[in-house]
N, CA, C and O atoms as a MOPAC input file, in Angstrom:
PM7 MOZYME 1SCF
protein

 N     84.42700 1  -123.11700 1    17.05800 1
 C     84.99600 1  -122.75300 1    18.34100 1
 C     85.34500 1  -124.03600 1    19.09800 1
 O     84.49200 1  -124.91100 1    19.24700 1
 N     86.58400 1  -124.16100 1    19.57500 1
 C     86.97300 1  -125.37600 1    20.28000 1
 C     86.28700 1  -125.48400 1    21.63900 1
 O     85.96000 1  -124.47800 1    22.26900 1
 N     86.07900 1  -126.71000 1    22.07100 1
 C     85.54800 1  -126.96000 1    23.39800 1
 C     86.60700 1  -126.68400 1    24.45100 1
 O     87.68100 1  -126.16400 1    24.14800 1
 N     86.29900 1  -127.03300 1    25.67400 1
 C     87.24500 1  -126.81700 1    26.77500 1
 C     87.02900 1  -127.88000 1    27.84300 1
 O     85.96900 1  -128.50000 1    27.93200 1
 N     88.05300 1  -128.06500 1    28.63900 1
 C     88.00300 1  -129.00100 1    29.75100 1
 C     88.16200 1  -128.25300 1    31.06300 1
 O     88.93700 1  -127.30300 1    31.16700 1
 N     87.41800 1  -128.69800 1    32.05700 1
 C     87.49100 1  -128.20100 1    33.42800 1
 C     88.11900 1  -129.36000 1    34.18300 1
 O     87.50600 1  -130.42100 1    34.30100 1
 N     89.31700 1  -129.18000 1    34.69100 1
 C     90.05800 1  -130.26400 1    35.32600 1
 C     90.33500 1  -129.88000 1    36.77200 1
 O     90.99900 1  -128.88200 1    37.05100 1
 N     89.81400 1  -130.69000 1    37.68500 1
 C     89.99000 1  -130.41900 1    39.10900 1
 C     90.65000 1  -131.60900 1    39.79000 1
 O     90.32800 1  -132.76200 1    39.50500 1
 N     91.56800 1  -131.31400 1    40.68300 1
 C     92.22000 1  -132.30900 1    41.52700 1
 C     91.87800 1  -131.91600 1    42.96000 1
 O     92.17000 1  -130.79700 1    43.38100 1
 N     91.26600 1  -132.82100 1    43.70700 1
 C     90.65200 1  -132.45200 1    44.97800 1
 C     91.01300 1  -133.43700 1    46.09600 1
 O     91.03100 1  -134.65300 1    45.90500 1
 N     91.29600 1  -132.86800 1    47.25600 1
 C     91.37500 1  -133.62900 1    48.49700 1
 C     90.27500 1  -133.10100 1    49.39400 1
 O     90.31200 1  -131.94300 1    49.81000 1
 N     89.30600 1  -133.93000 1    49.69200 1
 C     88.16100 1  -133.52900 1    50.51400 1
 C     88.54900 1  -133.65500 1    51.98600 1
 O     89.07200 1  -134.68200 1    52.41800 1
 N     88.27800 1  -132.58300 1    52.75200 1
 C     88.57400 1  -132.59100 1    54.19000 1
 C     87.30800 1  -132.56900 1    55.03700 1
 O     87.36400 1  -132.85500 1    56.23300 1
 N     86.16800 1  -132.23400 1    54.43700 1
 C     84.87200 1  -132.24300 1    55.12100 1
 C     83.84400 1  -132.80100 1    54.14200 1
 O     83.30500 1  -132.07700 1    53.30500 1
 N     83.58400 1  -134.10100 1    54.26200 1
 C     82.73800 1  -134.80800 1    53.29500 1
 C     81.32700 1  -134.22300 1    53.22700 1
 O     80.78300 1  -134.07000 1    52.13400 1
 N     80.73200 1  -133.89600 1    54.35600 1
 C     79.35500 1  -133.39200 1    54.37200 1
 C     79.23000 1  -132.06400 1    53.61700 1
 O     78.34000 1  -131.90400 1    52.78100 1
 N     80.10700 1  -131.13200 1    53.90800 1
 C     80.07900 1  -129.83900 1    53.21600 1
 C     80.40500 1  -130.01300 1    51.73500 1
 O     79.80700 1  -129.35500 1    50.88300 1
 N     81.35000 1  -130.89600 1    51.43100 1
 C     81.74100 1  -131.06600 1    50.03500 1
 C     80.62300 1  -131.68400 1    49.20900 1
 O     80.50500 1  -131.39400 1    48.01900 1
 N     79.80800 1  -132.52500 1    49.81500 1
 C     78.68300 1  -133.10900 1    49.08300 1
 C     77.66100 1  -132.02600 1    48.71000 1
 O     77.01600 1  -132.11700 1    47.66500 1
 N     77.51400 1  -131.01200 1    49.55400 1
 C     76.64400 1  -129.87800 1    49.21500 1
 C     77.22700 1  -129.14000 1    48.01100 1
 O     76.50200 1  -128.76600 1    47.09000 1
 N     78.55200 1  -128.93400 1    48.03000 1
 C     79.21600 1  -128.31900 1    46.88100 1
 C     78.94000 1  -129.12200 1    45.61300 1
 O     78.54700 1  -128.56500 1    44.58800 1
 N     79.15100 1  -130.43600 1    45.69400 1
 C     79.03400 1  -131.28400 1    44.50600 1
 C     77.62700 1  -131.24100 1    43.91700 1
 O     77.46800 1  -131.20800 1    42.69700 1
 N     76.61700 1  -131.24000 1    44.76500 1
 C     75.23200 1  -131.22700 1    44.27300 1
 C     74.93300 1  -129.93100 1    43.51400 1
 O     74.35300 1  -129.96500 1    42.42900 1
 N     75.32200 1  -128.81100 1    44.07400 1
 C     75.04200 1  -127.52000 1    43.42900 1
 C     75.94600 1  -127.32400 1    42.21200 1
 O     75.49300 1  -126.82200 1    41.18300 1
 N     77.21200 1  -127.71300 1    42.31700 1
 C     78.14500 1  -127.56300 1    41.19900 1
 C     77.69300 1  -128.38800 1    40.00200 1
 O     77.83200 1  -127.94700 1    38.86200 1
 N     77.15600 1  -129.57400 1    40.24500 1
 C     76.65400 1  -130.42100 1    39.16100 1
 C     75.58200 1  -129.68400 1    38.37100 1
 O     75.58400 1  -129.70500 1    37.14100 1
 N     74.67200 1  -129.03500 1    39.07600 1
 C     73.61700 1  -128.26300 1    38.41500 1
 C     74.19900 1  -127.09200 1    37.63000 1
 O     73.82100 1  -126.85700 1    36.48300 1
 N     75.11700 1  -126.36300 1    38.25300 1
 C     75.71600 1  -125.19300 1    37.59100 1
 C     76.46200 1  -125.59900 1    36.32500 1
 O     76.35400 1  -124.93400 1    35.29500 1
 N     77.20700 1  -126.67400 1    36.40200 1
 C     77.97800 1  -127.14200 1    35.24600 1
 C     77.03400 1  -127.54500 1    34.11700 1
 O     77.26200 1  -127.18400 1    32.96200 1
 N     75.98600 1  -128.28300 1    34.43800 1
 C     75.01100 1  -128.68500 1    33.41300 1
 C     74.32200 1  -127.47100 1    32.79400 1
 O     74.08100 1  -127.44600 1    31.58700 1
 N     74.00100 1  -126.46100 1    33.61200 1
 C     73.34700 1  -125.25000 1    33.11300 1
 C     74.20400 1  -124.51300 1    32.07700 1
 O     73.67800 1  -123.75300 1    31.26300 1
 N     75.51500 1  -124.73700 1    32.10800 1
 C     76.42900 1  -124.06100 1    31.18100 1
 C     76.95800 1  -125.00200 1    30.10000 1
 O     77.96600 1  -124.71800 1    29.45300 1
 N     76.26600 1  -126.12000 1    29.91500 1
 C     76.62900 1  -127.03100 1    28.83300 1
 C     77.73500 1  -127.99500 1    29.16500 1
 O     78.23600 1  -128.68100 1    28.27400 1
 N     78.13600 1  -128.07200 1    30.42000 1
 C     79.20600 1  -128.97200 1    30.82200 1
 C     78.70500 1  -130.38900 1    31.02800 1
 O     77.59600 1  -130.60300 1    31.51700 1
 N     79.53000 1  -131.35200 1    30.65300 1
 C     79.24100 1  -132.76600 1    30.89600 1
 C     80.47000 1  -133.40600 1    31.52300 1
 O     81.60200 1  -133.09500 1    31.15200 1
 N     80.23900 1  -134.29400 1    32.46600 1
 C     81.34800 1  -134.93900 1    33.15600 1
 C     81.91000 1  -136.08600 1    32.33100 1
 O     81.16300 1  -136.91000 1    31.80400 1
 N     83.23100 1  -136.13100 1    32.22500 1
 C     83.94100 1  -137.22300 1    31.56800 1
 C     84.58200 1  -138.13700 1    32.60100 1
 O     84.71900 1  -139.33900 1    32.37000 1
 N     84.97500 1  -137.57400 1    33.73700 1
 C     85.54500 1  -138.33700 1    34.85000 1
 C     85.15100 1  -137.62700 1    36.13400 1
 O     85.16200 1  -136.39900 1    36.21600 1
 N     84.80300 1  -138.42800 1    37.13100 1
 C     84.37000 1  -137.83800 1    38.39500 1
 C     84.66800 1  -138.83000 1    39.50200 1
 O     83.89600 1  -139.75600 1    39.75500 1
 N     85.81300 1  -138.61900 1    40.16500 1
 C     86.24500 1  -139.61200 1    41.14200 1
 C     86.89600 1  -140.75300 1    40.39400 1
 O     87.74400 1  -140.52000 1    39.53300 1
 N     86.52900 1  -141.94800 1    40.69500 1
 C     87.05200 1  -143.09600 1    39.96600 1
 C     88.52700 1  -143.35000 1    40.24600 1
 O     89.19500 1  -142.58600 1    40.94200 1
 N     88.99700 1  -144.42400 1    39.69300 1
 C     90.39300 1  -144.82400 1    39.88500 1
 C     91.32100 1  -143.89500 1    39.11300 1
 O     90.98000 1  -143.40300 1    38.03700 1
 N     92.49200 1  -143.66700 1    39.68000 1
 C     93.50400 1  -142.84300 1    39.02300 1
 C     94.87900 1  -143.39600 1    39.37200 1
 O     95.07800 1  -143.98100 1    40.43600 1
 N     95.80800 1  -143.20500 1    38.47100 1
 C     97.19800 1  -143.59600 1    38.70000 1
 C     98.03600 1  -142.33200 1    38.60800 1
 O     98.16600 1  -141.75400 1    37.52800 1
 N     98.59900 1  -141.89900 1    39.71300 1
 C     99.41300 1  -140.68600 1    39.75700 1
 C    100.81000 1  -141.00100 1    39.25600 1
 O    101.48400 1  -141.86800 1    39.81200 1
 N    101.25100 1  -140.31800 1    38.22200 1
 C    102.57500 1  -140.55800 1    37.65200 1
 C    103.57100 1  -139.45500 1    37.99800 1
 O    104.76000 1  -139.72900 1    38.16400 1
 N    103.10800 1  -138.22500 1    38.10900 1
 C    103.99600 1  -137.11100 1    38.44300 1
 C    103.22100 1  -136.11100 1    39.28700 1
 O    101.99000 1  -136.08900 1    39.27000 1
 N    103.95300 1  -135.28800 1    40.02200 1
 C    103.31800 1  -134.23800 1    40.80300 1
 C    102.63000 1  -134.76300 1    42.04500 1
 O    102.82200 1  -135.90800 1    42.45300 1
 N    101.82800 1  -133.90000 1    42.63300 1
 C    101.15200 1  -134.19600 1    43.88800 1
 C     99.81400 1  -134.87800 1    43.62800 1
 O     99.02000 1  -134.40500 1    42.81600 1
 N     99.56800 1  -135.97400 1    44.30600 1
 C     98.32900 1  -136.72900 1    44.12200 1
 C     97.19000 1  -136.13500 1    44.94400 1
 O     97.39800 1  -135.62400 1    46.04500 1
 N     95.99500 1  -136.21100 1    44.39000 1
 C     94.75500 1  -135.91000 1    45.09300 1
 C     93.85600 1  -137.12300 1    44.92900 1
 O     93.84800 1  -137.74000 1    43.86400 1
 N     93.09500 1  -137.48200 1    45.96400 1
 C     92.24900 1  -138.67400 1    45.85800 1
 C     91.09600 1  -138.54100 1    44.87500 1
 O     90.58300 1  -139.55000 1    44.39300 1
 N     90.67800 1  -137.31900 1    44.57000 1
 C     89.51500 1  -137.12300 1    43.69200 1
 C     89.94200 1  -136.27800 1    42.49700 1
 O     90.53200 1  -135.21000 1    42.66000 1
 N     89.64100 1  -136.76000 1    41.30700 1
 C     89.96100 1  -136.04600 1    40.07300 1
 C     88.69400 1  -135.93600 1    39.24100 1
 O     87.95200 1  -136.90700 1    39.09500 1
 N     88.45000 1  -134.75700 1    38.70100 1
 C     87.22200 1  -134.50200 1    37.95400 1
 C     87.57500 1  -133.83700 1    36.62600 1
 O     88.38400 1  -132.91000 1    36.58200 1
 N     86.96300 1  -134.31800 1    35.54900 1
 C     87.11600 1  -133.70200 1    34.23400 1
 C     85.72400 1  -133.48600 1    33.65400 1
 O     84.92700 1  -134.42000 1    33.56200 1
 N     85.44100 1  -132.25000 1    33.26400 1
 C     84.18000 1  -131.93700 1    32.59200 1
 C     84.50700 1  -131.26800 1    31.26700 1
 O     85.49200 1  -130.53700 1    31.15800 1
 N     83.68800 1  -131.51700 1    30.27300 1
 C     83.86000 1  -130.88900 1    28.95200 1
 C     82.78200 1  -129.82300 1    28.80000 1
 O     81.61500 1  -130.03500 1    29.12900 1
 N     83.21000 1  -128.66800 1    28.29100 1
 C     82.31600 1  -127.55000 1    28.01000 1
 C     82.36300 1  -127.23400 1    26.51900 1
 O     83.33400 1  -127.57500 1    25.84300 1
 N     81.32600 1  -126.58800 1    26.00600 1
 C     81.31800 1  -126.25400 1    24.58500 1
 C     82.39500 1  -125.25000 1    24.19200 1
 O     82.77900 1  -125.18100 1    23.02400 1
 N     82.89200 1  -124.46400 1    25.16400 1
 C     83.94000 1  -123.47600 1    24.87300 1
 C     84.61700 1  -123.07400 1    26.17500 1
 O     84.08400 1  -123.30900 1    27.25900 1
 N     85.77800 1  -122.47400 1    26.06400 1
 C     86.47300 1  -121.95200 1    27.23000 1
 C     85.64000 1  -120.84800 1    27.87700 1
 O     85.60900 1  -120.71500 1    29.10100 1
 N     84.97300 1  -120.06800 1    27.04900 1
 C     84.12500 1  -118.99200 1    27.56500 1
 C     82.96900 1  -119.55200 1    28.39100 1
 O     82.62200 1  -118.98900 1    29.43000 1
 N     82.37400 1  -120.64800 1    27.94300 1
 C     81.27600 1  -121.27200 1    28.70000 1
 C     81.78200 1  -121.78300 1    30.04700 1
 O     81.09100 1  -121.65100 1    31.05700 1
 N     82.97400 1  -122.36300 1    30.07000 1
 C     83.55200 1  -122.85100 1    31.32200 1
 C     83.82600 1  -121.68700 1    32.27200 1
 O     83.55100 1  -121.78400 1    33.46800 1
 N     84.36100 1  -120.60100 1    31.75200 1
 C     84.62600 1  -119.43300 1    32.59400 1
 C     83.33700 1  -118.79300 1    33.09600 1
 O     83.25100 1  -118.38500 1    34.25400 1
 N     82.34200 1  -118.70600 1    32.22900 1
 C     81.04800 1  -118.16100 1    32.63100 1
 C     80.44900 1  -119.00400 1    33.74100 1
 O     79.88400 1  -118.46500 1    34.69300 1
 N     80.56400 1  -120.31700 1    33.63000 1
 C     80.07700 1  -121.21600 1    34.66700 1
 C     80.78400 1  -120.92400 1    35.98400 1
 O     80.13700 1  -120.76800 1    37.01900 1
 N     82.09900 1  -120.85100 1    35.94500 1
 C     82.87000 1  -120.63200 1    37.17100 1
 C     82.43700 1  -119.35100 1    37.87900 1
 O     82.33500 1  -119.32100 1    39.10500 1
 N     82.18800 1  -118.31300 1    37.12300 1
 C     81.84600 1  -117.00500 1    37.71000 1
 C     80.34500 1  -116.83900 1    37.97300 1
 O     79.92400 1  -115.81800 1    38.51700 1
 N     79.54400 1  -117.82400 1    37.59300 1
 C     78.09700 1  -117.71200 1    37.77200 1
 C     77.72100 1  -117.70300 1    39.25700 1
 O     78.43700 1  -118.25200 1    40.09500 1
 N     76.60500 1  -117.08100 1    39.55800 1
 C     76.11800 1  -117.04400 1    40.94200 1
 C     75.91900 1  -118.45200 1    41.48600 1
 O     76.25400 1  -118.72400 1    42.63900 1
 N     75.38100 1  -119.34200 1    40.67200 1
 C     75.09900 1  -120.71000 1    41.12500 1
 C     76.38400 1  -121.45400 1    41.47400 1
 O     76.44600 1  -122.12500 1    42.50400 1
 N     77.41400 1  -121.34500 1    40.63100 1
 C     78.66500 1  -122.03600 1    40.94200 1
 C     79.35200 1  -121.39400 1    42.14100 1
 O     79.93700 1  -122.10000 1    42.96200 1
 N     79.29300 1  -120.08800 1    42.25400 1
 C     79.90000 1  -119.42300 1    43.40500 1
 C     79.20800 1  -119.84500 1    44.70500 1
 O     79.85200 1  -119.95700 1    45.74800 1
 N     77.89400 1  -120.07900 1    44.63500 1
 C     77.17900 1  -120.62900 1    45.79100 1
 C     77.75100 1  -122.00000 1    46.14100 1
 O     78.02500 1  -122.28300 1    47.30700 1
 N     77.92600 1  -122.83700 1    45.14300 1
 C     78.50600 1  -124.16500 1    45.36300 1
 C     79.89700 1  -124.04300 1    45.96700 1
 O     80.23100 1  -124.73800 1    46.92600 1
 N     80.69800 1  -123.16000 1    45.40300 1
 C     82.08200 1  -122.99200 1    45.83600 1
 C     82.17400 1  -122.60100 1    47.30400 1
 O     83.15000 1  -122.94200 1    47.97300 1
 N     81.17500 1  -121.89400 1    47.81200 1
 C     81.19300 1  -121.50200 1    49.22200 1
 C     81.20000 1  -122.73400 1    50.14200 1
 O     81.69300 1  -122.65000 1    51.26700 1
 N     80.66400 1  -123.87000 1    49.68600 1
 C     80.68900 1  -125.09900 1    50.46700 1
 C     82.02000 1  -125.83200 1    50.33000 1
 O     82.42900 1  -126.54100 1    51.25000 1
 N     82.69500 1  -125.67500 1    49.20500 1
 C     83.97200 1  -126.35800 1    48.97900 1
 C     85.11400 1  -125.68700 1    49.73400 1
 O     86.05400 1  -126.35100 1    50.17100 1
 N     85.02900 1  -124.38000 1    49.88200 1
 C     86.08800 1  -123.65000 1    50.57400 1
 C     86.08200 1  -124.04200 1    52.04500 1
 O     85.05300 1  -123.95400 1    52.71500 1
 N     87.21400 1  -124.46600 1    52.53400 1
 C     87.31400 1  -124.94900 1    53.89400 1
 C     86.94800 1  -126.42200 1    54.03500 1
 O     87.16700 1  -127.01200 1    55.09300 1
 N     86.39800 1  -127.02000 1    52.98900 1
 C     86.02100 1  -128.42800 1    53.01500 1
 C     86.88600 1  -129.25400 1    52.07800 1
 O     86.70600 1  -130.46600 1    51.96500 1
 N     87.83800 1  -128.58800 1    51.39700 1
 C     88.66700 1  -129.30100 1    50.43600 1
 C     89.90100 1  -128.48500 1    50.09100 1
 O     89.94900 1  -127.27000 1    50.28200 1
 N     90.89500 1  -129.19300 1    49.57800 1
 C     92.05700 1  -128.57200 1    48.94600 1
 C     91.90700 1  -128.88700 1    47.47200 1
 O     91.77200 1  -130.04900 1    47.08900 1
 N     91.93100 1  -127.84200 1    46.63400 1
 C     91.60600 1  -128.04100 1    45.22400 1
 C     92.59700 1  -127.33900 1    44.32000 1
 O     93.11800 1  -126.27100 1    44.64200 1
 N     92.84200 1  -127.95500 1    43.19500 1
 C     93.52300 1  -127.31600 1    42.07200 1
 C     92.53700 1  -127.40400 1    40.92200 1
 O     91.99500 1  -128.47500 1    40.65100 1
 N     92.29900 1  -126.29500 1    40.24500 1
 C     91.34200 1  -126.27600 1    39.13700 1
 C     91.95600 1  -125.50500 1    37.97700 1
 O     92.50200 1  -124.41600 1    38.15800 1
 N     91.86100 1  -126.08100 1    36.78700 1
 C     92.33600 1  -125.40400 1    35.58700 1
 C     91.29100 1  -125.58500 1    34.48700 1
 O     90.68300 1  -126.64900 1    34.36400 1
 N     91.09300 1  -124.55100 1    33.70200 1
 C     90.22600 1  -124.60400 1    32.51800 1
 C     91.14900 1  -124.59400 1    31.31700 1
 O     91.99800 1  -123.71200 1    31.18700 1
 N     90.98400 1  -125.57900 1    30.43200 1
 C     91.91300 1  -125.75500 1    29.31000 1
 C     91.14000 1  -125.84100 1    28.01300 1
 O     90.20400 1  -126.63300 1    27.89700 1
 N     91.51900 1  -125.03700 1    27.04200 1
 C     90.89100 1  -125.10400 1    25.73100 1
 C     91.29900 1  -126.39800 1    25.01800 1
 O     92.47000 1  -126.77800 1    25.02600 1
 N     90.33100 1  -127.06000 1    24.41000 1
 C     90.58200 1  -128.29100 1    23.67000 1
 C     91.21400 1  -127.98800 1    22.31000 1
 O     91.16300 1  -126.85300 1    21.83700 1
 N     91.79800 1  -128.98800 1    21.69600 1
 C     92.41900 1  -128.81500 1    20.38000 1
 C     91.42100 1  -128.69900 1    19.25300 1
 O     91.69000 1  -128.04000 1    18.24900 1
 N     90.26000 1  -129.33900 1    19.40600 1
 C     89.32700 1  -129.34400 1    18.28500 1
 C     88.77700 1  -127.96900 1    18.07700 1
 O     87.96600 1  -127.75900 1    17.17500 1

């Protein structure tokens, strides 16, 4: 079964609330087998709309990534991100 990537592009508008999101989301992602490959850091925008924060996590499967997103723990985290950020999030199945 191929792995999957969770790719988020984020503009934070309320740092304090977003840090609460990040702390809980980190736990939820780890609970579902996710590991971070990129989290913040430098980025070079080549096309499309830029966001200051970019995050990539790898999951064991697309199903694991979706289960994480819909989990109670991640939804709790998401309640802090809503209104504290502008986000684009996509879950993508890996080639392997």
